N, C-alpha and C positions, 0 to 999 in steps of 0.2 A: 512143335510149334516150343518145346519146353528147354530147345538145345540154346533156345535165345534167352541172355541173360538177362536181359529186363523183366520179360515175361515170367523167367525163371523165381526173379526174386521176388514180383508181384506177388506170384502163387503162393510163395511160404510166407510172405509178408502176411498175406489175407488167411493162412492156416495158422500161424500166431496165433493173429487178432481175434479169429474166430475158436481158436483152445481156449485163451483166456477167458470168454466172457462165456462158454458153455460151463452148465454145473456139474459139475461130478455126481455119482451115484452110485449104490456098491449095486446094482442089479446089472448085470454083462449086457444082458440084451438092450437096456437103455444109453448104456454106455457106445455101445456098440453102433446104436441109431444115430447116436449125435454124433460120434466121429465119421460117419458115416456122412451125413450132413452137411459137417463142415468141410469137408472136402470137396463135396459134389458143390458148396457151394462156391468156395473159393476157385475151383476150377472154373466155373460158370463166370465169375466176375475178372477173373484172370486171362481163360481164355473165348469164352463167347460160348456161344450154341451154336451148330448145323444143326440141319432138315435133315432125317433121313431118306434116303434114296430107295425108294419103294421096288422099283421095276430094275432094275441094274440090269444091264445090256440090251432093253428093249423100244424100242422107237414110234414117237406118239404120233402116227400116221393114221388113227384109227378114230378119224373124225365121222360126223354124219353122211357128208358128199362122200367119202371113199366107201364107209359101208355101203353107202345107195349102188355107186356104183360095181360092186362086186356083186352087190345079186343081179342088179342087171345084168351084167356078164353070165353068171351062172344060168339066168334063166332062159338069156339066148343059146348059152352050149344045150339045154337041154330042147329048149325049141328045134334047135338046130339038127340034135341026134334022133328025132322021133321023125321029124320030119325029110331031112336030106336032102334039104333043098339048096341051088343053091345063092338063094339070097340068104336064107337063114344064115347060112355060113360066111358073107361077108360082112354080115352085121354082126356078130360073133367073132369075126378077124378084128372088127373095127374096134369093138368093145375092148379086147384085148389090147389094142395097142393105145388107147385113152388110159388105161386102167397101168400099164407098163409105162405112160408117158406120167402121168399121176405119183408112182412109186416113185420116179427116178428125184420129181420135183420136190416132193415132201422130206425123203431123206436126205436130198439137197438142202433142205432148209434145215432139218433136224442136226445135219454134220454143222454148219454156218454156227447155230446157237449153240452147240458142244464146243467149238473152236473159240466162241466168244466167251464162255464163260472160262475153259480154261486161260485168256489171256487177261482174264481181268478175276481173276480168283485172288481172295485176301488170304485165304488161308492155307497157301505154301504147297497147294497142285502141279503146280508146276512141274519140280519132279516127275509126278504121274504123266504129264505130255509129255516128257520126253521116252518114257518106256511105250508111252500108246505109238507115238510115232514110231519108236524103232523096230517093234513087234507089226507095223504095216507093214511094210517092206519083206516081214519075213517071208518065202518062200510056202516054207514048212510049219505048222502051228504045234507045237510043242505042248502037249498036256499035260505033262509028268513033269514031277518036281524034282528037279534032278541035283 
C-alpha cells in the first residue's frame, strides 16, 4: 500500500508532524518508545488497521447442527458395529450421506463468502486472488520454496 504515492506522502507527512510534536528525552528507552508510537500512529492514520486472521486455512463449518449430525453418525456406526443388523447399517449409511451433503453445502457457502471477500477487498489482496486461482488448478502441490 505504501507503493501508492498519495498514501506514501500521507504517511511521511504524519510521521513528520508527529515527530515535531513529540518531546525529546535523554533516556534512550523513552526516545525509542516515542519513535515507535509515532510510527504506529502514522501507519494507523495513513493505512488503517486490519483484523488478524486467526484460523488460517480452516473452514467455518463446525456449528451445533453439524456437530450433532457427526455425533449421531458416530453413535449409529457404533450401534451397527455392535449389532451387525441390516437396519442399523442402512441408518448409518443414510446419516453418512446426510453428513456428506451438509459438508458440501457448508464448504460451498464458505467458498462463496471467500470469493465475495476477495472481490470487495479494499486492502489490495486482489493480487493474492490471482495467486490462489493459479494454484487451484495445479496438479502437484509444491511445498518446497524454490
